[in-house]
RODO-2510 file (C-alpha; in nm, 4 decimals, decimal comma):
residues 558
     n   res          X          Y          Z
     1     m    -1,0759     4,6129     4,6563
     2     k    -0,9332     4,3626     4,9026
     3     r    -1,2816     4,2985     5,0394
     4     n    -1,4199     4,2344     4,6890
     5     k    -1,1350     3,9939     4,6128
     6     l    -1,1996     3,8086     4,9377
     7     v    -1,5699     3,7758     4,8561
     8     f    -1,4846     3,6432     4,5083
     9     l    -1,2488     3,3822     4,6488
    10     s    -1,5053     3,2791     4,9057
    11     v    -1,7580     3,2171     4,6297
    12     i    -1,5063     2,9979     4,4453
    13     i    -1,4402     2,8014     4,7651
    14     l    -1,8098     2,7487     4,8221
    15     l    -1,8524     2,6268     4,4653
    16     l    -1,5618     2,3901     4,5075
    17     t    -1,6955     2,2588     4,8336
    18     f    -2,0653     2,2166     4,7603
    19     s    -2,0952     2,1547     4,3858
    20     g    -2,2109     1,8182     4,2476
    21     v    -1,8533     1,6864     4,2416
    22     a    -1,6584     1,8939     4,4923
    23     y    -1,3058     1,9365     4,3645
    24     g    -1,0863     1,8272     4,6494
    25     a    -1,3110     1,5600     4,7921
    26     y    -1,2689     1,2866     4,5371
    27     s    -0,9920     1,0767     4,3882
    28     p    -0,8984     1,0345     4,0189
    29     d    -1,0829     0,7010     4,0280
    30     y    -1,3987     0,8742     4,1503
    31     d    -1,3668     1,1368     3,8757
    32     a    -1,3140     0,8699     3,6097
    33     g    -1,6181     0,6765     3,7325
    34     y    -1,8241     0,9946     3,7373
    35     s    -1,7484     1,0635     3,3673
    36     v    -1,8283     0,7071     3,2634
    37     g    -2,1505     0,7147     3,4674
    38     r    -2,2681     1,0161     3,2695
    39     e    -2,1774     0,8359     2,9461
    40     y    -2,3791     0,5319     3,0511
    41     f    -2,6816     0,7497     3,1239
    42     a    -2,6529     0,8910     2,7712
    43     k    -2,6676     0,5301     2,6487
    44     y    -2,9408     0,3812     2,8725
    45     g    -3,1247     0,6851     3,0103
    46     t    -3,4159     0,6220     3,2456
    47     a    -3,4385     0,2581     3,1363
    48     l    -3,1932     0,1723     3,4141
    49     n    -3,1075     0,3066     3,7556
    50     a    -2,7477     0,3763     3,8600
    51     e    -2,7014     0,0402     4,0339
    52     n    -2,8196    -0,1589     3,7314
    53     a    -2,6059     0,0494     3,4950
    54     l    -2,3020    -0,0149     3,7168
    55     t    -2,3756    -0,3893     3,7091
    56     i    -2,3765    -0,3883     3,3268
    57     h    -2,0548    -0,1864     3,3277
    58     a    -1,8942    -0,4445     3,5596
    59     l    -2,0085    -0,7324     3,3369
    60     n    -1,8312    -0,5531     3,0515
    61     g    -1,5087    -0,5646     3,2522
    62     y    -1,5444    -0,1962     3,3407
    63     d    -1,4565    -0,1358     2,9722
    64     g    -1,0899    -0,1914     3,0484
    65     y    -1,0527     0,0687     3,3250
    66     v    -0,7656     0,0172     3,5736
    67     p    -0,7910     0,2060     3,9079
    68     k    -0,5173     0,4494     4,0044
    69     d    -0,5530     0,3634     4,3746
    70     a    -0,4881    -0,0067     4,4308
    71     t    -0,6559     0,0002     4,7753
    72     n    -0,9717     0,2083     4,7398
    73     g    -0,9825     0,2570     4,3626
    74     w    -1,2803     0,0369     4,2769
    75     k    -1,4853     0,1746     4,5638
    76     d    -1,4186     0,5352     4,4587
    77     y    -1,4781     0,4495     4,0936
    78     s    -1,8128     0,2837     4,1689
    79     e    -1,9305     0,5743     4,3839
    80     g    -1,8277     0,8193     4,1141
    81     f    -2,0082     0,6146     3,8478
    82     k    -2,3359     0,6183     4,0408
    83     a    -2,2999     0,9874     4,1193
    84     g    -2,2363     1,0698     3,7533
    85     y    -2,5306     0,8576     3,6404
    86     n    -2,7661     1,0181     3,8923
    87     d    -2,6438     1,3719     3,8193
    88     a    -2,7067     1,3141     3,4499
    89     l    -3,0494     1,1714     3,5375
    90     n    -3,1315     1,4825     3,7423
    91     g    -2,9863     1,7254     3,4873
    92     v    -2,6932     1,8335     3,7046
    93     s    -2,3932     1,9659     3,5072
    94     p    -2,0461     1,8432     3,6097
    95     s    -1,8487     2,0940     3,8137
    96     v    -1,5357     2,2635     3,6934
    97     n    -1,1965     2,1293     3,8018
    98     y    -1,0554     2,4666     3,9050
    99     a    -0,7053     2,3497     3,9892
   100     e    -0,6687     2,1913     3,6458
   101     a    -0,8200     2,4916     3,4678
   102     l    -0,6056     2,7430     3,6565
   103     g    -0,2858     2,5384     3,6226
   104     n    -0,3396     2,4925     3,2507
   105     a    -0,4112     2,8626     3,2032
   106     e    -0,0983     2,9653     3,3949
   107     g     0,1179     2,7131     3,2088
   108     t    -0,0193     2,8240     2,8726
   109     r     0,0566     3,1871     2,9539
   110     f     0,4143     3,1177     3,0595
   111     g     0,4830     2,8773     2,7704
   112     a     0,3706     3,1271     2,5068
   113     r     0,5580     3,4115     2,6764
   114     d     0,8852     3,2183     2,7109
   115     y     0,8864     3,1345     2,3401
   116     k     0,8084     3,4958     2,2509
   117     i     1,0984     3,6378     2,4555
   118     g     1,3401     3,3692     2,3302
   119     v     1,3778     3,1666     2,6489
   120     s     1,4400     2,7901     2,6260
   121     s     1,1490     2,5678     2,7210
   122     n     1,1577     2,4919     3,0953
   123     w     0,8238     2,4577     3,2674
   124     k     0,9788     2,3743     3,6037
   125     y     1,1584     2,7081     3,6098
   126     r     0,8297     2,8956     3,5580
   127     l     0,6194     2,6817     3,7913
   128     p     0,5198     2,8868     4,0986
   129     s     0,6229     2,7468     4,4358
   130     d     0,3665     2,5779     4,6580
   131     s     0,3532     2,8814     4,8828
   132     e     0,3025     3,1161     4,5871
   133     i     0,0118     2,9024     4,4601
   134     v    -0,1445     2,8808     4,8054
   135     t    -0,1136     3,2558     4,8534
   136     k    -0,2328     3,3505     4,5053
   137     y    -0,5497     3,1438     4,5304
   138     n    -0,6042     3,1988     4,9055
   139     l    -0,5934     2,8260     4,9770
   140     t    -0,5119     2,8764     5,3415
   141     v    -0,8847     2,8817     5,4130
   142     m    -0,9116     2,5237     5,2815
   143     n    -0,8142     2,2077     5,4693
   144     a    -0,4727     2,0433     5,4182
   145     e    -0,6106     1,7523     5,2179
   146     y    -0,7733     1,9909     4,9697
   147     r    -0,4560     2,2004     4,9348
   148     i    -0,2403     1,8938     4,8651
   149     k    -0,4771     1,7710     4,5957
   150     f    -0,5096     2,1196     4,4455
   151     l    -0,1321     2,1607     4,4226
   152     e    -0,0833     1,8170     4,2622
   153     t    -0,3473     1,8824     3,9970
   154     f    -0,2316     2,2395     3,9358
   155     k     0,1276     2,1303     3,8673
   156     v     0,0310     1,8551     3,6260
   157     a    -0,1970     2,0938     3,4361
   158     f     0,0681     2,3677     3,4436
   159     e     0,3260     2,1370     3,2844
   160     k     0,0806     2,0282     3,0155
   161     g    -0,0342     2,3823     2,9395
   162     y     0,3199     2,5187     2,9312
   163     n     0,4589     2,2496     2,6982
   164     e     0,1627     2,2607     2,4628
   165     a     0,1751     2,6403     2,4380
   166     y     0,5511     2,6476     2,3842
   167     e     0,5326     2,3722     2,1225
   168     k     0,2459     2,5416     1,9416
   169     a     0,4289     2,8749     1,9337
   170     l     0,7392     2,6957     1,8061
   171     i     0,5847     2,4679     1,5442
   172     e     0,2577     2,6268     1,4333
   173     p     0,4107     2,9086     1,2231
   174     v     0,6329     2,6564     1,0435
   175     r     0,3431     2,4174     0,9866
   176     t     0,1216     2,6963     0,8601
   177     s     0,3952     2,8247     0,6325
   178     m     0,4617     2,4779     0,4878
   179     s     0,0918     2,4067     0,4421
   180     q     0,0357     2,7364     0,2616
   181     g     0,3448     2,6858     0,0473
   182     l     0,2332     2,3374    -0,0555
   183     s    -0,1150     2,4631    -0,1452
   184     d     0,0142     2,7605    -0,3444
   185     g     0,2692     2,5410    -0,5219
   186     n    -0,0002     2,2882    -0,6112
   187     n    -0,2139     2,5578    -0,7700
   188     a     0,0727     2,7120    -0,9648
   189     g     0,1992     2,3724    -1,0866
   190     n    -0,1499     2,2687    -1,1917
   191     i    -0,1976     2,5801    -1,4078
   192     m     0,1430     2,5646    -1,5757
   193     g     0,1291     2,1870    -1,6312
   194     k    -0,2102     2,2181    -1,8017
   195     t    -0,0962     2,5064    -2,0218
   196     l     0,2192     2,3334    -2,1447
   197     a     0,0389     2,0002    -2,2002
   198     e    -0,2100     2,1752    -2,4287
   199     r     0,0770     2,3344    -2,6219
   200     d     0,2683     2,0065    -2,6574
   201     f    -0,0394     1,8209    -2,7800
   202     m    -0,1230     2,0882    -3,0381
   203     m     0,2404     2,0903    -3,1558
   204     k     0,2333     1,7052    -3,1872
   205     y     0,5147     1,6655    -2,9362
   206     n     0,5407     1,3345    -2,7512
   207     i     0,4126     1,3415    -2,3970
   208     n     0,6998     1,4454    -2,1697
   209     y     0,6265     1,6539    -1,8624
   210     k     0,9999     1,7020    -1,8017
   211     r     1,0470     1,8860    -2,1326
   212     d     0,9830     2,2346    -1,9876
   213     l     0,9621     2,1585    -1,6172
   214     p     1,1341     2,4520    -1,4418
   215     t     1,4288     2,3857    -1,2141
   216     d     1,4035     2,4685    -0,8441
   217     e     1,5974     2,7903    -0,9041
   218     e     1,3674     2,8904    -1,1904
   219     i     1,0592     2,8281    -0,9751
   220     v     1,2050     3,0486    -0,6982
   221     t     1,2712     3,3298    -0,9438
   222     m     0,9465     3,2895    -1,1374
   223     f     0,7299     3,3168    -0,8269
   224     n     0,9499     3,5589    -0,6315
   225     l     1,0103     3,3168    -0,3444
   226     t     1,3439     3,4642    -0,2371
   227     k     1,1662     3,6937     0,0085
   228     d     0,9737     3,4163     0,1833
   229     t     1,0753     3,1650     0,4502
   230     n     1,2696     2,8514     0,3619
   231     e     0,9795     2,6353     0,4842
   232     y     0,7325     2,8078     0,2519
   233     k     0,9751     2,8046    -0,0394
   234     d     1,0638     2,4363    -0,0096
   235     a     0,6987     2,3354     0,0269
   236     f     0,6002     2,5515    -0,2711
   237     i     0,8608     2,3847    -0,4921
   238     q     0,7541     2,0383    -0,3777
   239     g     0,3859     2,1115    -0,4433
   240     f     0,4596     2,2750    -0,7781
   241     i     0,6601     1,9845    -0,9176
   242     a     0,4187     1,7163    -0,7962
   243     n     0,1077     1,8864    -0,9347
   244     y     0,2817     2,0008    -1,2529
   245     e     0,3513     1,6386    -1,3489
   246     v    -0,0024     1,5224    -1,2635
   247     s    -0,1696     1,8145    -1,4396
   248     y     0,0485     1,7848    -1,7500
   249     n    -0,0063     1,4103    -1,7905
   250     q    -0,3795     1,4234    -1,7198
   251     t    -0,4365     1,7101    -1,9622
   252     y    -0,2302     1,5586    -2,2426
   253     r    -0,3962     1,2190    -2,2094
   254     s    -0,7422     1,3705    -2,1880
   255     l    -0,6834     1,5509    -2,5169
   256     a    -0,5522     1,2322    -2,6717
   257     a    -0,8566     1,0386    -2,5505
   258     s    -1,0873     1,2866    -2,7201
   259     e    -0,9013     1,2336    -3,0442
   260     a    -0,9196     0,8553    -2,9992
   261     q    -1,2800     0,8331    -3,1158
   262     n    -1,1549     0,7865    -3,4697
   263     r    -0,8964     0,5331    -3,3619
   264     t    -1,1351     0,2613    -3,2495
   265     v    -1,3300    -0,0116    -3,4340
   266     y    -1,6139    -0,2190    -3,2892
   267     k    -1,7863    -0,5429    -3,3760
   268     i    -2,0368    -0,7885    -3,2308
   269     i    -1,9191    -1,1463    -3,2840
   270     g    -2,1641    -1,4339    -3,2590
   271     i    -2,1172    -1,7868    -3,1297
   272     s    -2,0069    -1,9016    -3,4765
   273     g    -1,6893    -1,6944    -3,4386
   274     d    -1,5432    -1,4235    -3,6598
   275     n    -1,2553    -1,1841    -3,7169
   276     i    -1,2281    -0,8127    -3,6346
   277     a    -0,9522    -0,6053    -3,7963
   278     h    -0,8253    -0,2501    -3,7654
   279     n    -0,7463    -0,0541    -4,0778
   280     n    -0,3713    -0,0895    -4,0162
   281     g    -0,3824    -0,4691    -4,0210
   282     f    -0,4046    -0,5588    -3,6523
   283     s    -0,6709    -0,8248    -3,5981
   284     v    -0,8348    -1,0561    -3,3453
   285     t    -0,9859    -1,3889    -3,4496
   286     i    -1,2333    -1,5773    -3,2302
   287     p    -1,3054    -1,9388    -3,3314
   288     a    -1,6539    -2,0895    -3,3238
   289     g    -1,7830    -2,2209    -2,9938
   290     v    -1,5558    -2,0211    -2,7633
   291     f    -1,8449    -1,8079    -2,6379
   292     y    -2,2025    -1,9143    -2,5804
   293     k    -2,3560    -1,5742    -2,6540
   294     d    -2,2705    -1,2775    -2,8736
   295     v    -1,9691    -1,0805    -2,7519
   296     y    -1,8781    -0,7170    -2,8089
   297     v    -1,5193    -0,6535    -2,9249
   298     s    -1,3348    -0,3232    -2,9715
   299     l    -0,9823    -0,2510    -3,0968
   300     e    -0,8409     0,0854    -2,9935
   301     n    -0,5172     0,2227    -3,1362
   302     q    -0,3123     0,3717    -2,8524
   303     y    -0,0624     0,6559    -2,8494
   304     s     0,2706     0,4789    -2,8197
   305     e     0,4364     0,7679    -2,6384
   306     y     0,2300     0,6833    -2,3307
   307     f     0,4157     0,3581    -2,2817
   308     n     0,7573     0,2543    -2,1579
   309     t     0,8982     0,0018    -2,4054
   310     n     1,1447    -0,1536    -2,1566
   311     g     1,4333    -0,0785    -2,3942
   312     m     1,2864    -0,2817    -2,6813
   313     t     1,2152    -0,1570    -3,0357
   314     l     0,8459    -0,1028    -3,1074
   315     v     0,7568    -0,2373    -3,4550
   316     s     0,3779    -0,1943    -3,4466
   317     d     0,1047     0,0265    -3,3177
   318     i    -0,0103    -0,0485    -2,9664
   319     f    -0,3654    -0,1780    -2,9337
   320     k    -0,6103    -0,2022    -2,6503
   321     v    -0,8514    -0,4931    -2,6953
   322     k    -1,1787    -0,5048    -2,5037
   323     l    -1,3956    -0,8150    -2,5207
   324     d    -1,7215    -0,8000    -2,3276
   325     n    -1,8812    -1,1385    -2,2660
   326     p    -2,2150    -1,0893    -2,0870
   327     s    -2,2639    -1,4593    -2,0174
   328     i    -1,9210    -1,4889    -1,8491
   329     s    -1,9108    -1,8613    -1,9401
   330     l    -1,6696    -1,9690    -2,2134
   331     d    -1,4641    -2,2568    -2,3528
   332     n    -1,1098    -2,1751    -2,2429
   333     e    -0,9552    -2,4368    -2,4719
   334     g    -1,0557    -2,2496    -2,7877
   335     l    -0,7611    -2,0113    -2,8300
   336     i    -0,8051    -1,6562    -2,9618
   337     d    -0,5522    -1,5358    -3,2233
   338     i    -0,3866    -1,1939    -3,1927
   339     e    -0,2144    -1,0860    -3,5189
   340     f     0,0066    -0,7968    -3,6241
   341     p     0,1412    -0,7209    -3,9746
   342     y     0,5188    -0,7735    -3,9816
   343     y     0,7749    -0,8121    -4,2611
   344     g     1,1116    -0,8141    -4,0822
   345     k     1,3364    -1,0898    -3,9526
   346     p     1,1508    -1,3273    -3,7223
   347     d     1,4239    -1,4283    -3,4777
   348     k     1,3903    -1,1516    -3,2192
   349     v     1,0399    -1,0209    -3,2820
   350     g     0,7469    -1,1080    -3,0598
   351     i     0,3992    -1,0078    -2,9510
   352     y     0,3874    -0,8714    -2,5963
   353     k     0,1064    -0,8007    -2,3517
   354     l     0,1165    -0,5203    -2,0966
   355     v     0,0589    -0,6608    -1,7456
   356     n     0,1028    -0,4381    -1,4381
   357     e     0,3013    -0,1802    -1,6383
   358     k     0,5397    -0,4450    -1,7761
   359     w     0,5530    -0,6023    -2,1207
   360     y     0,5296    -0,9837    -2,1170
   361     y     0,6215    -1,1902    -2,4192
   362     l     0,3583    -1,4219    -2,5673
   363     p     0,4715    -1,7267    -2,7650
   364     t     0,4786    -1,5878    -3,1182
   365     l     0,4601    -1,7586    -3,4574
   366     a     0,6041    -1,5623    -3,7500
   367     t     0,4728    -1,6276    -4,0999
   368     e     0,5035    -1,4274    -4,4194
   369     g     0,3690    -1,0775    -4,3621
   370     k     0,2420    -1,1271    -4,0078
   371     i     0,3104    -1,2555    -3,6581
   372     k     0,0547    -1,4335    -3,4398
   373     a     0,0048    -1,5221    -3,0746
   374     s    -0,2726    -1,7455    -2,9433
   375     v    -0,4163    -1,6641    -2,6012
   376     m    -0,6665    -1,8268    -2,3683
   377     p    -1,0087    -1,6555    -2,3830
   378     s    -1,0058    -1,6043    -2,0065
   379     t    -0,7006    -1,3772    -2,0360
   380     i    -0,8813    -1,1313    -2,2603
   381     t    -1,2484    -1,1539    -2,1571
   382     n    -1,4210    -0,8721    -1,9657
   383     k    -1,1009    -0,6765    -1,9164
   384     e    -0,8761    -0,4362    -2,1049
   385     s    -0,5787    -0,6047    -2,2706
   386     i    -0,2976    -0,4122    -2,4394
   387     y    -0,0767    -0,5714    -2,7063
   388     a     0,2184    -0,4616    -2,9177
   389     a     0,4977    -0,6114    -3,1297
   390     f     0,8586    -0,5522    -3,0279
   391     i     1,2064    -0,6520    -3,1363
   392     d     1,4230    -0,7337    -2,8357
   393     n     1,7809    -0,6780    -2,9504
   394     s     1,9127    -0,7739    -2,6069
   395     l     1,7611    -1,1219    -2,6352
   396     k     2,0017    -1,4077    -2,5701
   397     t     1,9493    -1,7470    -2,7263
   398     l     2,0419    -2,0342    -2,4971
   399     i     2,2294    -2,2574    -2,7357
   400     d     2,1480    -2,5888    -2,5706
   401     t     1,7681    -2,5396    -2,5855
   402     r     1,7210    -2,4937    -2,9618
   403     t     1,6161    -2,8526    -3,0214
   404     h     1,5077    -2,9410    -2,6717
   405     w     1,1553    -3,0705    -2,6091
   406     a     1,0824    -2,7743    -2,3742
   407     k     1,2358    -2,5085    -2,5998
   408     d     0,9088    -2,3147    -2,6420
   409     e     0,8439    -2,2897    -2,2686
   410     i     1,2078    -2,2125    -2,1878
   411     n     1,2313    -1,9517    -2,4649
   412     t     0,9156    -1,7796    -2,3417
   413     m     1,0476    -1,7606    -1,9879
   414     v     1,3814    -1,6301    -2,1152
   415     r     1,1985    -1,3503    -2,2969
   416     r     1,0073    -1,2716    -1,9789
   417     n     1,3354    -1,2429    -1,7850
   418     i     1,2371    -1,5308    -1,5592
   419     i     1,5102    -1,7620    -1,6901
   420     l     1,8500    -1,5970    -1,7338
   421     g     2,0694    -1,8950    -1,8152
   422     y     2,4369    -1,9389    -1,7399
   423     p     2,7184    -1,6988    -1,8426
   424     d     2,8164    -1,9359    -2,1262
   425     e     2,4652    -1,8868    -2,2759
   426     t     2,3473    -2,2355    -2,1857
   427     f     2,0554    -2,3503    -1,9756
   428     k     2,1501    -2,7120    -1,9087
   429     p     1,7837    -2,8202    -1,9267
   430     e     1,8454    -3,1837    -1,8255
   431     n     2,0400    -3,0901    -1,5130
   432     k     1,8584    -3,1164    -1,1831
   433     i     1,7348    -2,7890    -1,0371
   434     t     1,8382    -2,6958    -0,6828
   435     r     1,6157    -2,5762    -0,4005
   436     a     1,7523    -2,2220    -0,4290
   437     e     1,7236    -2,2101    -0,8091
   438     f     1,3610    -2,3187    -0,7940
   439     l     1,2780    -2,0442    -0,5391
   440     i     1,4529    -1,7861    -0,7567
   441     l     1,2329    -1,8807    -1,0552
   442     l     0,9237    -1,8612    -0,8341
   443     s     1,0214    -1,5184    -0,7037
   444     r     1,0484    -1,3809    -1,0568
   445     i     0,7213    -1,5312    -1,1772
   446     e     0,5271    -1,4242    -0,8670
   447     d     0,7061    -1,0862    -0,8511
   448     w     0,7677    -1,1206    -0,4782
   449     t     0,8297    -0,8062    -0,2774
   450     l     1,1348    -0,9194    -0,0874
   451     p     1,1920    -0,8210     0,2780
   452     g     1,4797    -0,6187     0,4132
   453     y     1,5232    -0,8543     0,7073
   454     v     1,6809    -1,1996     0,6813
   455     e     1,6894    -1,3096     1,0446
   456     n     1,5023    -1,6315     0,9725
   457     a     1,7606    -1,7148     0,7048
   458     t     2,0614    -1,6424     0,9243
   459     y     1,9246    -1,9025     1,1654
   460     f     2,0678    -2,1757     0,9427
   461     k     2,4219    -2,2959     0,9957
   462     d     2,4886    -2,2966     0,6198
   463     y     2,3691    -1,9380     0,5746
   464     k     2,7016    -1,8341     0,4205
   465     t     2,6325    -2,0636     0,1248
   466     f     2,3229    -1,8676     0,0208
   467     e     2,3643    -1,5143     0,1555
   468     n     2,3659    -1,3761    -0,2025
   469     y     1,9990    -1,4688    -0,2357
   470     d     1,9056    -1,4808     0,1318
   471     r     1,6106    -1,2414     0,0869
   472     i     1,4371    -1,4837    -0,1486
   473     i     1,4884    -1,7715     0,0935
   474     s     1,3861    -1,5507     0,3876
   475     y     1,0615    -1,4577     0,2088
   476     s     0,9903    -1,8226     0,1239
   477     l     1,0457    -1,9245     0,4853
   478     s     0,8291    -1,6445     0,6262
   479     m     0,5436    -1,7348     0,3886
   480     g     0,5684    -2,1019     0,4795
   481     y     0,6478    -2,2097     0,1236
   482     i     0,9549    -2,4117     0,2241
   483     k     1,1283    -2,5318     0,5390
   484     g     1,4788    -2,6128     0,6496
   485     y     1,6086    -2,9371     0,7954
   486     p     1,6107    -3,0479     1,1634
   487     d     1,9890    -3,0069     1,1830
   488     r     1,9496    -2,6295     1,1242
   489     t     2,0657    -2,6434     0,7631
   490     f     1,8801    -2,5197     0,4577
   491     r     2,0899    -2,6923     0,1873
   492     p     2,0105    -2,4509    -0,0942
   493     n     2,2296    -2,6367    -0,3398
   494     d     2,0593    -2,9728    -0,2905
   495     n     1,8529    -3,0843    -0,5865
   496     i     1,4812    -3,0583    -0,5251
   497     s     1,2436    -3,3521    -0,5598
   498     y     0,9101    -3,3768    -0,7386
   499     k     0,7406    -3,4174    -0,4016
   500     e     0,9000    -3,1012    -0,2609
   501     v     0,7991    -2,9076    -0,5715
   502     e     0,4425    -3,0333    -0,5416
   503     l     0,4214    -2,9160    -0,1787
   504     i     0,5709    -2,5745    -0,2557
   505     i     0,3314    -2,5107    -0,5445
   506     q     0,0359    -2,6138    -0,3276
   507     r     0,1431    -2,3559    -0,0692
   508     v     0,2179    -2,0784    -0,3181
   509     t    -0,1063    -2,1254    -0,5122
   510     k    -0,3100    -2,2117    -0,2009
   511     n    -0,4378    -2,5095    -0,3976
   512     k    -0,4087    -2,8392    -0,2099
   513     n    -0,5452    -3,0197    -0,5144
   514     f    -0,2384    -2,9444    -0,7244
   515     k    -0,0575    -3,2639    -0,8201
   516     w     0,2714    -3,2906    -1,0041
   517     a     0,1318    -3,6039    -1,1672
   518     d    -0,1109    -3,3878    -1,3675
   519     i     0,1802    -3,1895    -1,5109
   520     a     0,3778    -3,5066    -1,5804
   521     t     0,0820    -3,6584    -1,7645
   522     q     0,0298    -3,3440    -1,9697
   523     m     0,4014    -3,3382    -2,0502
   524     m     0,3935    -3,6983    -2,1664
   525     y     0,1036    -3,6410    -2,4056
   526     d     0,2103    -3,2927    -2,5143
   527     k     0,5843    -3,3563    -2,5507
   528     t     0,6092    -3,7396    -2,5487
   529     v     0,8496    -3,7122    -2,2560
   530     r     0,8152    -3,9480    -1,9599
   531     s     0,8981    -3,7952    -1,6231
   532     k     1,0992    -3,9931    -1,3693
   533     s     0,8384    -3,8928    -1,1147
   534     f     0,6326    -4,1897    -1,2397
   535     d     0,9027    -4,4115    -1,0880
   536     n     0,9373    -4,2245    -0,7586
   537     m     0,8212    -3,8833    -0,6417
   538     n     1,1451    -3,8498    -0,4452
   539     n     1,3414    -3,8406    -0,7681
   540     k     1,4808    -3,5011    -0,8587
   541     i     1,3098    -3,2664    -1,1036
   542     t     1,5039    -3,1308    -1,4014
   543     r     1,5420    -2,7665    -1,4952
   544     a     1,3400    -2,8271    -1,8108
   545     e     1,0545    -2,9953    -1,6226
   546     a     1,0402    -2,7113    -1,3705
   547     s     1,0291    -2,4573    -1,6541
   548     y     0,7548    -2,6505    -1,8329
   549     m     0,5455    -2,6668    -1,5156
   550     l     0,5868    -2,2991    -1,4207
   551     y     0,5042    -2,1881    -1,7731
   552     h     0,1776    -2,3824    -1,7914
   553     l     0,0739    -2,2916    -1,4372
   554     n     0,1040    -1,9217    -1,5112
   555     e    -0,0324    -1,8723    -1,8625
   556     w    -0,3636    -1,7610    -1,7112
   557     r    -0,1854    -1,4396    -1,6115
   558     y    -0,1188    -1,3361    -1,9715
***
């Protein structure tokens, strides 16, 4: 037996010594070059020789490689590269790194065993001594340089193998358990959500996945999870609840969509214009000349229970309007009328459009028996638009805007929760608007996602004067919309000039052609109000003027 073992070890030594890349003879840089050389042969093949391939590799900056040996690294790397290229050319397979393979195998064995017997992870404790390694693998027959390299590689591989094996034994059962629990929970939640959605739809219940959603305790009991691991149980519950909600909502809405075939009317409207009406009185009127070709219009009555009403009282059906304009071109000055039947008090009622899951008020005119909103054709063309009529009982009327020239714009922005007014229910429209107030209005209109950090705001010496809204100012600064002053102040309470407003809007809209003068001219002809910007652009803008501008710049959204 001893003789057989000695023969076996001798064969290993011969392989190590005389194979294409003898284990102990080369450095890590040589080995790295060897691997890349083989890769380059796979790319260029016999089209290049090893020297030419190495030249191309060098021109590519050695693809970012950094030698381990600062003195001889590039020499070893280059020799390895050419050897790898030529071996690949001649069909020679790379030799096995025995020290790495043996060290990894030993480490893996000890790591798995230590976890199994309940011993804390400690690869150094299990690592054989140098003498034990030398004896076990009969390295005394090799030269000192080989033994040193073997031991170094063995230890690194041992540590890696041990830690990976221990970690796998520790984590893998938990991961597998959680993965299985999540999958099983998903399946169970999907089946139950579908079943209860079908029942609720047939019983004419409003959509509400929470109605019969089991509690965590009920899920544990229902599926006998008390006998399983906590990881499996928690994952099962998580998967069940998530998929239950999705399955319930998808099933209910799919059934409702099938029923919706009788809830939709269609019409082709020519360039001369026309009206399309639903049987409950909702209608859309397109004037002549708005479109240059026939358009296809549909009105679809929606199930109101699908929608969050934002705390308002729904006083109409909810309608989805689709207007397909194949020519794309249109006259955006010819407004389209949206009308609902309505017979209640007109003061707090309005037509609203659903935009990004939120209801936005449209300027509404109430006449006997109906309410009407006029919208730009571009806001409704080649897209789905959803409209409804609501009464907003929480609406506050700003008492000093009732007869003001900008009352319509201000009122609309109040109803969109962009303008909040002062605690005494005034707006003070002719007061100048401050830098901070203007940014606050912008943040609400643009629906900024504000940052959690405010370091760029705390840079200013007067930070304490605006720390209540520092995130808005921080966002504006980070986006380059506004700047502070050279003396490291921001001066949030300073009134803002027409020129500053013009620059900010150019940056926010990414439109360098925006000019405040265009707004001022429109305001003069629309409202017969002359802006003081005509005298000097450094004059300060009023709250009413800012509201008028922001309203007209953003109507394209609605």
